Chimera marker file (.cmm) of the C-alpha trace (Angstrom):
<marker_set name="trace">
<marker id="1" x="-134.074" y="48.200" z="101.264" r="1" g="1" b="0" radius="0.5"/>
<marker id="2" x="-132.912" y="51.555" z="102.482" r="1" g="1" b="0" radius="0.5"/>
<marker id="3" x="-135.522" y="54.443" z="102.625" r="1" g="1" b="0" radius="0.5"/>
<marker id="4" x="-134.859" y="58.200" z="102.959" r="1" g="1" b="0" radius="0.5"/>
<marker id="5" x="-137.538" y="61.020" z="103.490" r="1" g="1" b="0" radius="0.5"/>
<marker id="6" x="-137.443" y="63.950" z="100.839" r="1" g="1" b="0" radius="0.5"/>
<marker id="7" x="-139.817" y="66.962" z="101.241" r="1" g="1" b="0" radius="0.5"/>
<marker id="8" x="-140.682" y="68.682" z="97.948" r="1" g="1" b="0" radius="0.5"/>
<marker id="9" x="-139.699" y="72.385" z="98.096" r="1" g="1" b="0" radius="0.5"/>
<marker id="10" x="-140.431" y="75.334" z="95.654" r="1" g="1" b="0" radius="0.5"/>
<marker id="11" x="-137.097" y="74.849" z="94.144" r="1" g="1" b="0" radius="0.5"/>
<marker id="12" x="-138.079" y="71.341" z="93.263" r="1" g="1" b="0" radius="0.5"/>
<marker id="13" x="-141.078" y="72.272" z="91.234" r="1" g="1" b="0" radius="0.5"/>
<marker id="14" x="-141.939" y="73.708" z="87.892" r="1" g="1" b="0" radius="0.5"/>
<marker id="15" x="-144.301" y="76.671" z="87.076" r="1" g="1" b="0" radius="0.5"/>
<marker id="16" x="-147.215" y="74.201" z="87.705" r="1" g="1" b="0" radius="0.5"/>
<marker id="17" x="-146.147" y="73.172" z="91.120" r="1" g="1" b="0" radius="0.5"/>
<marker id="18" x="-145.151" y="69.697" z="90.112" r="1" g="1" b="0" radius="0.5"/>
<marker id="19" x="-141.640" y="68.291" z="90.704" r="1" g="1" b="0" radius="0.5"/>
<marker id="20" x="-139.507" y="69.032" z="87.604" r="1" g="1" b="0" radius="0.5"/>
<marker id="21" x="-138.635" y="65.608" z="85.956" r="1" g="1" b="0" radius="0.5"/>
<marker id="22" x="-134.863" y="65.881" z="86.469" r="1" g="1" b="0" radius="0.5"/>
<marker id="23" x="-135.137" y="66.489" z="90.244" r="1" g="1" b="0" radius="0.5"/>
<marker id="24" x="-135.927" y="62.835" z="90.790" r="1" g="1" b="0" radius="0.5"/>
<marker id="25" x="-132.260" y="62.114" z="90.021" r="1" g="1" b="0" radius="0.5"/>
<marker id="26" x="-131.402" y="64.503" z="92.947" r="1" g="1" b="0" radius="0.5"/>
<marker id="27" x="-133.717" y="62.868" z="95.151" r="1" g="1" b="0" radius="0.5"/>
<marker id="28" x="-132.091" y="59.426" z="94.194" r="1" g="1" b="0" radius="0.5"/>
<marker id="29" x="-128.605" y="60.672" z="94.541" r="1" g="1" b="0" radius="0.5"/>
<marker id="30" x="-129.507" y="61.853" z="98.231" r="1" g="1" b="0" radius="0.5"/>
<marker id="31" x="-131.086" y="58.614" z="99.140" r="1" g="1" b="0" radius="0.5"/>
<marker id="32" x="-127.953" y="56.639" z="97.709" r="1" g="1" b="0" radius="0.5"/>
<marker id="33" x="-125.536" y="58.987" z="99.569" r="1" g="1" b="0" radius="0.5"/>
<marker id="34" x="-127.466" y="58.553" z="102.920" r="1" g="1" b="0" radius="0.5"/>
<marker id="35" x="-127.660" y="54.760" z="102.377" r="1" g="1" b="0" radius="0.5"/>
<marker id="36" x="-123.792" y="54.610" z="101.827" r="1" g="1" b="0" radius="0.5"/>
<marker id="37" x="-123.350" y="56.927" z="105.002" r="1" g="1" b="0" radius="0.5"/>
<marker id="38" x="-125.771" y="54.594" z="106.976" r="1" g="1" b="0" radius="0.5"/>
<marker id="39" x="-123.258" y="51.622" z="106.119" r="1" g="1" b="0" radius="0.5"/>
<marker id="40" x="-120.414" y="53.696" z="107.041" r="1" g="1" b="0" radius="0.5"/>
<marker id="41" x="-119.238" y="54.580" z="103.563" r="1" g="1" b="0" radius="0.5"/>
<marker id="42" x="-118.778" y="58.257" z="103.451" r="1" g="1" b="0" radius="0.5"/>
<marker id="43" x="-117.812" y="59.459" z="99.981" r="1" g="1" b="0" radius="0.5"/>
<marker id="44" x="-115.455" y="62.046" z="100.738" r="1" g="1" b="0" radius="0.5"/>
<marker id="45" x="-113.509" y="59.839" z="102.969" r="1" g="1" b="0" radius="0.5"/>
<marker id="46" x="-113.286" y="57.277" z="99.993" r="1" g="1" b="0" radius="0.5"/>
<marker id="47" x="-111.518" y="59.731" z="98.004" r="1" g="1" b="0" radius="0.5"/>
<marker id="48" x="-109.265" y="60.693" z="100.698" r="1" g="1" b="0" radius="0.5"/>
<marker id="49" x="-108.340" y="57.238" z="102.030" r="1" g="1" b="0" radius="0.5"/>
<marker id="50" x="-108.771" y="54.961" z="98.973" r="1" g="1" b="0" radius="0.5"/>
<marker id="51" x="-108.304" y="57.311" z="96.037" r="1" g="1" b="0" radius="0.5"/>
<marker id="52" x="-111.430" y="56.448" z="94.228" r="1" g="1" b="0" radius="0.5"/>
<marker id="53" x="-115.011" y="57.367" z="94.049" r="1" g="1" b="0" radius="0.5"/>
<marker id="54" x="-118.443" y="56.063" z="92.716" r="1" g="1" b="0" radius="0.5"/>
<marker id="55" x="-119.687" y="57.839" z="89.441" r="1" g="1" b="0" radius="0.5"/>
<marker id="56" x="-123.092" y="57.349" z="87.769" r="1" g="1" b="0" radius="0.5"/>
<marker id="57" x="-122.556" y="55.701" z="84.445" r="1" g="1" b="0" radius="0.5"/>
<marker id="58" x="-126.294" y="54.962" z="83.342" r="1" g="1" b="0" radius="0.5"/>
<marker id="59" x="-129.899" y="55.857" z="84.426" r="1" g="1" b="0" radius="0.5"/>
<marker id="60" x="-133.295" y="54.724" z="83.447" r="1" g="1" b="0" radius="0.5"/>
<marker id="61" x="-136.335" y="56.261" z="84.932" r="1" g="1" b="0" radius="0.5"/>
<marker id="62" x="-139.972" y="55.724" z="84.639" r="1" g="1" b="0" radius="0.5"/>
<marker id="63" x="-142.502" y="58.439" z="85.731" r="1" g="1" b="0" radius="0.5"/>
<marker id="64" x="-145.776" y="57.051" z="87.196" r="1" g="1" b="0" radius="0.5"/>
<marker id="65" x="-147.502" y="60.125" z="89.017" r="1" g="1" b="0" radius="0.5"/>
<marker id="66" x="-146.493" y="63.603" z="89.728" r="1" g="1" b="0" radius="0.5"/>
<marker id="67" x="-145.155" y="64.815" z="93.105" r="1" g="1" b="0" radius="0.5"/>
<marker id="68" x="-146.239" y="68.219" z="94.145" r="1" g="1" b="0" radius="0.5"/>
<marker id="69" x="-145.137" y="70.991" z="96.540" r="1" g="1" b="0" radius="0.5"/>
<marker id="70" x="-144.927" y="69.989" z="100.186" r="1" g="1" b="0" radius="0.5"/>
<marker id="71" x="-145.141" y="66.349" z="99.589" r="1" g="1" b="0" radius="0.5"/>
<marker id="72" x="-143.349" y="64.115" z="101.597" r="1" g="1" b="0" radius="0.5"/>
<marker id="73" x="-141.666" y="61.386" z="99.579" r="1" g="1" b="0" radius="0.5"/>
<marker id="74" x="-139.983" y="58.142" z="100.809" r="1" g="1" b="0" radius="0.5"/>
<marker id="75" x="-137.027" y="57.448" z="98.315" r="1" g="1" b="0" radius="0.5"/>
<marker id="76" x="-135.669" y="54.000" z="98.389" r="1" g="1" b="0" radius="0.5"/>
<marker id="77" x="-132.452" y="52.309" z="97.338" r="1" g="1" b="0" radius="0.5"/>
<marker id="78" x="-131.517" y="48.716" z="96.941" r="1" g="1" b="0" radius="0.5"/>
<marker id="79" x="-128.656" y="46.878" z="95.017" r="1" g="1" b="0" radius="0.5"/>
<marker id="80" x="-130.113" y="44.709" z="92.424" r="1" g="1" b="0" radius="0.5"/>
<marker id="81" x="-126.800" y="43.653" z="90.728" r="1" g="1" b="0" radius="0.5"/>
<marker id="82" x="-123.158" y="43.926" z="91.799" r="1" g="1" b="0" radius="0.5"/>
<marker id="83" x="-120.035" y="43.367" z="89.805" r="1" g="1" b="0" radius="0.5"/>
<marker id="84" x="-116.321" y="44.032" z="90.406" r="1" g="1" b="0" radius="0.5"/>
<marker id="85" x="-116.266" y="47.457" z="89.267" r="1" g="1" b="0" radius="0.5"/>
<marker id="86" x="-120.006" y="48.549" z="89.279" r="1" g="1" b="0" radius="0.5"/>
<marker id="87" x="-123.464" y="48.029" z="90.772" r="1" g="1" b="0" radius="0.5"/>
<marker id="88" x="-126.970" y="48.641" z="89.750" r="1" g="1" b="0" radius="0.5"/>
<marker id="89" x="-129.233" y="50.045" z="92.231" r="1" g="1" b="0" radius="0.5"/>
<marker id="90" x="-133.038" y="49.993" z="92.070" r="1" g="1" b="0" radius="0.5"/>
<marker id="91" x="-134.722" y="53.073" z="93.346" r="1" g="1" b="0" radius="0.5"/>
<marker id="92" x="-138.092" y="54.450" z="93.800" r="1" g="1" b="0" radius="0.5"/>
<marker id="93" x="-139.827" y="57.693" z="94.910" r="1" g="1" b="0" radius="0.5"/>
<marker id="94" x="-142.914" y="57.100" z="96.882" r="1" g="1" b="0" radius="0.5"/>
<marker id="95" x="-145.552" y="59.496" z="98.200" r="1" g="1" b="0" radius="0.5"/>
<marker id="96" x="-146.024" y="58.965" z="101.782" r="1" g="1" b="0" radius="0.5"/>
<marker id="97" x="-149.530" y="58.576" z="102.843" r="1" g="1" b="0" radius="0.5"/>
<marker id="98" x="-150.745" y="61.552" z="105.117" r="1" g="1" b="0" radius="0.5"/>
<marker id="99" x="-151.394" y="60.677" z="108.613" r="1" g="1" b="0" radius="0.5"/>
<marker id="100" x="-155.157" y="60.059" z="109.301" r="1" g="1" b="0" radius="0.5"/>
<marker id="101" x="-155.601" y="58.988" z="105.568" r="1" g="1" b="0" radius="0.5"/>
<marker id="102" x="-158.179" y="56.055" z="105.199" r="1" g="1" b="0" radius="0.5"/>
<marker id="103" x="-156.924" y="52.942" z="107.028" r="1" g="1" b="0" radius="0.5"/>
<marker id="104" x="-153.280" y="51.860" z="105.918" r="1" g="1" b="0" radius="0.5"/>
<marker id="105" x="-153.317" y="53.420" z="102.555" r="1" g="1" b="0" radius="0.5"/>
<marker id="106" x="-150.049" y="52.213" z="100.726" r="1" g="1" b="0" radius="0.5"/>
<marker id="107" x="-147.519" y="54.726" z="99.614" r="1" g="1" b="0" radius="0.5"/>
<marker id="108" x="-148.142" y="55.612" z="95.954" r="1" g="1" b="0" radius="0.5"/>
<marker id="109" x="-145.246" y="55.101" z="93.494" r="1" g="1" b="0" radius="0.5"/>
<marker id="110" x="-144.335" y="58.326" z="91.767" r="1" g="1" b="0" radius="0.5"/>
<marker id="111" x="-140.991" y="57.422" z="89.900" r="1" g="1" b="0" radius="0.5"/>
<marker id="112" x="-139.000" y="54.268" z="89.640" r="1" g="1" b="0" radius="0.5"/>
<marker id="113" x="-135.641" y="53.486" z="87.931" r="1" g="1" b="0" radius="0.5"/>
<marker id="114" x="-132.256" y="52.006" z="88.030" r="1" g="1" b="0" radius="0.5"/>
<marker id="115" x="-129.007" y="53.700" z="88.509" r="1" g="1" b="0" radius="0.5"/>
<marker id="116" x="-125.684" y="51.980" z="87.558" r="1" g="1" b="0" radius="0.5"/>
<marker id="117" x="-122.757" y="53.507" z="89.504" r="1" g="1" b="0" radius="0.5"/>
<marker id="118" x="-119.004" y="52.521" z="88.708" r="1" g="1" b="0" radius="0.5"/>
<marker id="119" x="-116.054" y="52.828" z="90.839" r="1" g="1" b="0" radius="0.5"/>
<marker id="120" x="-113.177" y="54.848" z="89.417" r="1" g="1" b="0" radius="0.5"/>
<marker id="121" x="-109.735" y="56.220" z="90.484" r="1" g="1" b="0" radius="0.5"/>
<marker id="122" x="-110.290" y="60.074" z="91.484" r="1" g="1" b="0" radius="0.5"/>
<marker id="123" x="-107.288" y="61.291" z="89.497" r="1" g="1" b="0" radius="0.5"/>
<marker id="124" x="-107.855" y="59.808" z="85.844" r="1" g="1" b="0" radius="0.5"/>
<marker id="125" x="-111.572" y="58.660" z="86.407" r="1" g="1" b="0" radius="0.5"/>
<marker id="126" x="-110.586" y="55.121" z="84.932" r="1" g="1" b="0" radius="0.5"/>
<marker id="127" x="-112.577" y="52.143" z="86.185" r="1" g="1" b="0" radius="0.5"/>
<marker id="128" x="-111.073" y="49.967" z="88.942" r="1" g="1" b="0" radius="0.5"/>
<marker id="129" x="-112.384" y="47.275" z="91.094" r="1" g="1" b="0" radius="0.5"/>
<marker id="130" x="-114.456" y="48.249" z="94.093" r="1" g="1" b="0" radius="0.5"/>
<marker id="131" x="-112.131" y="47.972" z="97.152" r="1" g="1" b="0" radius="0.5"/>
<marker id="132" x="-112.582" y="44.880" z="99.239" r="1" g="1" b="0" radius="0.5"/>
<marker id="133" x="-113.345" y="47.158" z="102.331" r="1" g="1" b="0" radius="0.5"/>
<marker id="134" x="-116.203" y="49.003" z="100.419" r="1" g="1" b="0" radius="0.5"/>
<marker id="135" x="-117.500" y="45.652" z="99.110" r="1" g="1" b="0" radius="0.5"/>
<marker id="136" x="-117.708" y="44.435" z="102.840" r="1" g="1" b="0" radius="0.5"/>
<marker id="137" x="-119.335" y="47.580" z="104.145" r="1" g="1" b="0" radius="0.5"/>
<marker id="138" x="-122.049" y="47.242" z="101.472" r="1" g="1" b="0" radius="0.5"/>
<marker id="139" x="-122.340" y="43.436" z="102.137" r="1" g="1" b="0" radius="0.5"/>
<marker id="140" x="-121.809" y="42.602" z="98.602" r="1" g="1" b="0" radius="0.5"/>
<marker id="141" x="-120.171" y="39.363" z="97.426" r="1" g="1" b="0" radius="0.5"/>
<marker id="142" x="-116.407" y="39.951" z="96.432" r="1" g="1" b="0" radius="0.5"/>
<link id1="1" id2="2" r="1" g="1" b="0" radius="0.2"/>
<link id1="2" id2="3" r="1" g="1" b="0" radius="0.2"/>
<link id1="3" id2="4" r="1" g="1" b="0" radius="0.2"/>
<link id1="4" id2="5" r="1" g="1" b="0" radius="0.2"/>
<link id1="5" id2="6" r="1" g="1" b="0" radius="0.2"/>
<link id1="6" id2="7" r="1" g="1" b="0" radius="0.2"/>
<link id1="7" id2="8" r="1" g="1" b="0" radius="0.2"/>
<link id1="8" id2="9" r="1" g="1" b="0" radius="0.2"/>
<link id1="9" id2="10" r="1" g="1" b="0" radius="0.2"/>
<link id1="10" id2="11" r="1" g="1" b="0" radius="0.2"/>
<link id1="11" id2="12" r="1" g="1" b="0" radius="0.2"/>
<link id1="12" id2="13" r="1" g="1" b="0" radius="0.2"/>
<link id1="13" id2="14" r="1" g="1" b="0" radius="0.2"/>
<link id1="14" id2="15" r="1" g="1" b="0" radius="0.2"/>
<link id1="15" id2="16" r="1" g="1" b="0" radius="0.2"/>
<link id1="16" id2="17" r="1" g="1" b="0" radius="0.2"/>
<link id1="17" id2="18" r="1" g="1" b="0" radius="0.2"/>
<link id1="18" id2="19" r="1" g="1" b="0" radius="0.2"/>
<link id1="19" id2="20" r="1" g="1" b="0" radius="0.2"/>
<link id1="20" id2="21" r="1" g="1" b="0" radius="0.2"/>
<link id1="21" id2="22" r="1" g="1" b="0" radius="0.2"/>
<link id1="22" id2="23" r="1" g="1" b="0" radius="0.2"/>
<link id1="23" id2="24" r="1" g="1" b="0" radius="0.2"/>
<link id1="24" id2="25" r="1" g="1" b="0" radius="0.2"/>
<link id1="25" id2="26" r="1" g="1" b="0" radius="0.2"/>
<link id1="26" id2="27" r="1" g="1" b="0" radius="0.2"/>
<link id1="27" id2="28" r="1" g="1" b="0" radius="0.2"/>
<link id1="28" id2="29" r="1" g="1" b="0" radius="0.2"/>
<link id1="29" id2="30" r="1" g="1" b="0" radius="0.2"/>
<link id1="30" id2="31" r="1" g="1" b="0" radius="0.2"/>
<link id1="31" id2="32" r="1" g="1" b="0" radius="0.2"/>
<link id1="32" id2="33" r="1" g="1" b="0" radius="0.2"/>
<link id1="33" id2="34" r="1" g="1" b="0" radius="0.2"/>
<link id1="34" id2="35" r="1" g="1" b="0" radius="0.2"/>
<link id1="35" id2="36" r="1" g="1" b="0" radius="0.2"/>
<link id1="36" id2="37" r="1" g="1" b="0" radius="0.2"/>
<link id1="37" id2="38" r="1" g="1" b="0" radius="0.2"/>
<link id1="38" id2="39" r="1" g="1" b="0" radius="0.2"/>
<link id1="39" id2="40" r="1" g="1" b="0" radius="0.2"/>
<link id1="40" id2="41" r="1" g="1" b="0" radius="0.2"/>
<link id1="41" id2="42" r="1" g="1" b="0" radius="0.2"/>
<link id1="42" id2="43" r="1" g="1" b="0" radius="0.2"/>
<link id1="43" id2="44" r="1" g="1" b="0" radius="0.2"/>
<link id1="44" id2="45" r="1" g="1" b="0" radius="0.2"/>
<link id1="45" id2="46" r="1" g="1" b="0" radius="0.2"/>
<link id1="46" id2="47" r="1" g="1" b="0" radius="0.2"/>
<link id1="47" id2="48" r="1" g="1" b="0" radius="0.2"/>
<link id1="48" id2="49" r="1" g="1" b="0" radius="0.2"/>
<link id1="49" id2="50" r="1" g="1" b="0" radius="0.2"/>
<link id1="50" id2="51" r="1" g="1" b="0" radius="0.2"/>
<link id1="51" id2="52" r="1" g="1" b="0" radius="0.2"/>
<link id1="52" id2="53" r="1" g="1" b="0" radius="0.2"/>
<link id1="53" id2="54" r="1" g="1" b="0" radius="0.2"/>
<link id1="54" id2="55" r="1" g="1" b="0" radius="0.2"/>
<link id1="55" id2="56" r="1" g="1" b="0" radius="0.2"/>
<link id1="56" id2="57" r="1" g="1" b="0" radius="0.2"/>
<link id1="57" id2="58" r="1" g="1" b="0" radius="0.2"/>
<link id1="58" id2="59" r="1" g="1" b="0" radius="0.2"/>
<link id1="59" id2="60" r="1" g="1" b="0" radius="0.2"/>
<link id1="60" id2="61" r="1" g="1" b="0" radius="0.2"/>
<link id1="61" id2="62" r="1" g="1" b="0" radius="0.2"/>
<link id1="62" id2="63" r="1" g="1" b="0" radius="0.2"/>
<link id1="63" id2="64" r="1" g="1" b="0" radius="0.2"/>
<link id1="64" id2="65" r="1" g="1" b="0" radius="0.2"/>
<link id1="65" id2="66" r="1" g="1" b="0" radius="0.2"/>
<link id1="66" id2="67" r="1" g="1" b="0" radius="0.2"/>
<link id1="67" id2="68" r="1" g="1" b="0" radius="0.2"/>
<link id1="68" id2="69" r="1" g="1" b="0" radius="0.2"/>
<link id1="69" id2="70" r="1" g="1" b="0" radius="0.2"/>
<link id1="70" id2="71" r="1" g="1" b="0" radius="0.2"/>
<link id1="71" id2="72" r="1" g="1" b="0" radius="0.2"/>
<link id1="72" id2="73" r="1" g="1" b="0" radius="0.2"/>
<link id1="73" id2="74" r="1" g="1" b="0" radius="0.2"/>
<link id1="74" id2="75" r="1" g="1" b="0" radius="0.2"/>
<link id1="75" id2="76" r="1" g="1" b="0" radius="0.2"/>
<link id1="76" id2="77" r="1" g="1" b="0" radius="0.2"/>
<link id1="77" id2="78" r="1" g="1" b="0" radius="0.2"/>
<link id1="78" id2="79" r="1" g="1" b="0" radius="0.2"/>
<link id1="79" id2="80" r="1" g="1" b="0" radius="0.2"/>
<link id1="80" id2="81" r="1" g="1" b="0" radius="0.2"/>
<link id1="81" id2="82" r="1" g="1" b="0" radius="0.2"/>
<link id1="82" id2="83" r="1" g="1" b="0" radius="0.2"/>
<link id1="83" id2="84" r="1" g="1" b="0" radius="0.2"/>
<link id1="84" id2="85" r="1" g="1" b="0" radius="0.2"/>
<link id1="85" id2="86" r="1" g="1" b="0" radius="0.2"/>
<link id1="86" id2="87" r="1" g="1" b="0" radius="0.2"/>
<link id1="87" id2="88" r="1" g="1" b="0" radius="0.2"/>
<link id1="88" id2="89" r="1" g="1" b="0" radius="0.2"/>
<link id1="89" id2="90" r="1" g="1" b="0" radius="0.2"/>
<link id1="90" id2="91" r="1" g="1" b="0" radius="0.2"/>
<link id1="91" id2="92" r="1" g="1" b="0" radius="0.2"/>
<link id1="92" id2="93" r="1" g="1" b="0" radius="0.2"/>
<link id1="93" id2="94" r="1" g="1" b="0" radius="0.2"/>
<link id1="94" id2="95" r="1" g="1" b="0" radius="0.2"/>
<link id1="95" id2="96" r="1" g="1" b="0" radius="0.2"/>
<link id1="96" id2="97" r="1" g="1" b="0" radius="0.2"/>
<link id1="97" id2="98" r="1" g="1" b="0" radius="0.2"/>
<link id1="98" id2="99" r="1" g="1" b="0" radius="0.2"/>
<link id1="99" id2="100" r="1" g="1" b="0" radius="0.2"/>
<link id1="100" id2="101" r="1" g="1" b="0" radius="0.2"/>
<link id1="101" id2="102" r="1" g="1" b="0" radius="0.2"/>
<link id1="102" id2="103" r="1" g="1" b="0" radius="0.2"/>
<link id1="103" id2="104" r="1" g="1" b="0" radius="0.2"/>
<link id1="104" id2="105" r="1" g="1" b="0" radius="0.2"/>
<link id1="105" id2="106" r="1" g="1" b="0" radius="0.2"/>
<link id1="106" id2="107" r="1" g="1" b="0" radius="0.2"/>
<link id1="107" id2="108" r="1" g="1" b="0" radius="0.2"/>
<link id1="108" id2="109" r="1" g="1" b="0" radius="0.2"/>
<link id1="109" id2="110" r="1" g="1" b="0" radius="0.2"/>
<link id1="110" id2="111" r="1" g="1" b="0" radius="0.2"/>
<link id1="111" id2="112" r="1" g="1" b="0" radius="0.2"/>
<link id1="112" id2="113" r="1" g="1" b="0" radius="0.2"/>
<link id1="113" id2="114" r="1" g="1" b="0" radius="0.2"/>
<link id1="114" id2="115" r="1" g="1" b="0" radius="0.2"/>
<link id1="115" id2="116" r="1" g="1" b="0" radius="0.2"/>
<link id1="116" id2="117" r="1" g="1" b="0" radius="0.2"/>
<link id1="117" id2="118" r="1" g="1" b="0" radius="0.2"/>
<link id1="118" id2="119" r="1" g="1" b="0" radius="0.2"/>
<link id1="119" id2="120" r="1" g="1" b="0" radius="0.2"/>
<link id1="120" id2="121" r="1" g="1" b="0" radius="0.2"/>
<link id1="121" id2="122" r="1" g="1" b="0" radius="0.2"/>
<link id1="122" id2="123" r="1" g="1" b="0" radius="0.2"/>
<link id1="123" id2="124" r="1" g="1" b="0" radius="0.2"/>
<link id1="124" id2="125" r="1" g="1" b="0" radius="0.2"/>
<link id1="125" id2="126" r="1" g="1" b="0" radius="0.2"/>
<link id1="126" id2="127" r="1" g="1" b="0" radius="0.2"/>
<link id1="127" id2="128" r="1" g="1" b="0" radius="0.2"/>
<link id1="128" id2="129" r="1" g="1" b="0" radius="0.2"/>
<link id1="129" id2="130" r="1" g="1" b="0" radius="0.2"/>
<link id1="130" id2="131" r="1" g="1" b="0" radius="0.2"/>
<link id1="131" id2="132" r="1" g="1" b="0" radius="0.2"/>
<link id1="132" id2="133" r="1" g="1" b="0" radius="0.2"/>
<link id1="133" id2="134" r="1" g="1" b="0" radius="0.2"/>
<link id1="134" id2="135" r="1" g="1" b="0" radius="0.2"/>
<link id1="135" id2="136" r="1" g="1" b="0" radius="0.2"/>
<link id1="136" id2="137" r="1" g="1" b="0" radius="0.2"/>
<link id1="137" id2="138" r="1" g="1" b="0" radius="0.2"/>
<link id1="138" id2="139" r="1" g="1" b="0" radius="0.2"/>
<link id1="139" id2="140" r="1" g="1" b="0" radius="0.2"/>
<link id1="140" id2="141" r="1" g="1" b="0" radius="0.2"/>
<link id1="141" id2="142" r="1" g="1" b="0" radius="0.2"/>
</marker_set>
């Protein structure tokens, strides 16, 4: 499971100071991008060297609790299903407990979901198999 910290800024909130619902998709995108980068898979380099890229094909989110201005979130990503041309990634946004909170308070679940991404060629955006080098870097079965 990969975890990436995200701080909530003014630009992320609505008039009530609560994270606007669509911004969780941005938080999830950041965590997926950083997860790939941590595995040595840089998306711009994929386009330049392999002529392909990942695109989001489906999302499903469930909102549990609101995040608010200045909250520090822990956004996770983990592959739950992988095929030849796509994969499904389970993601969560958790509220990181504040230091000094009672005991070892667990992180609170704010939003959870699945994101399906597919591999396409970068010119015609047609589905293709994920290149073996990318599958190996992601430690996915070929």
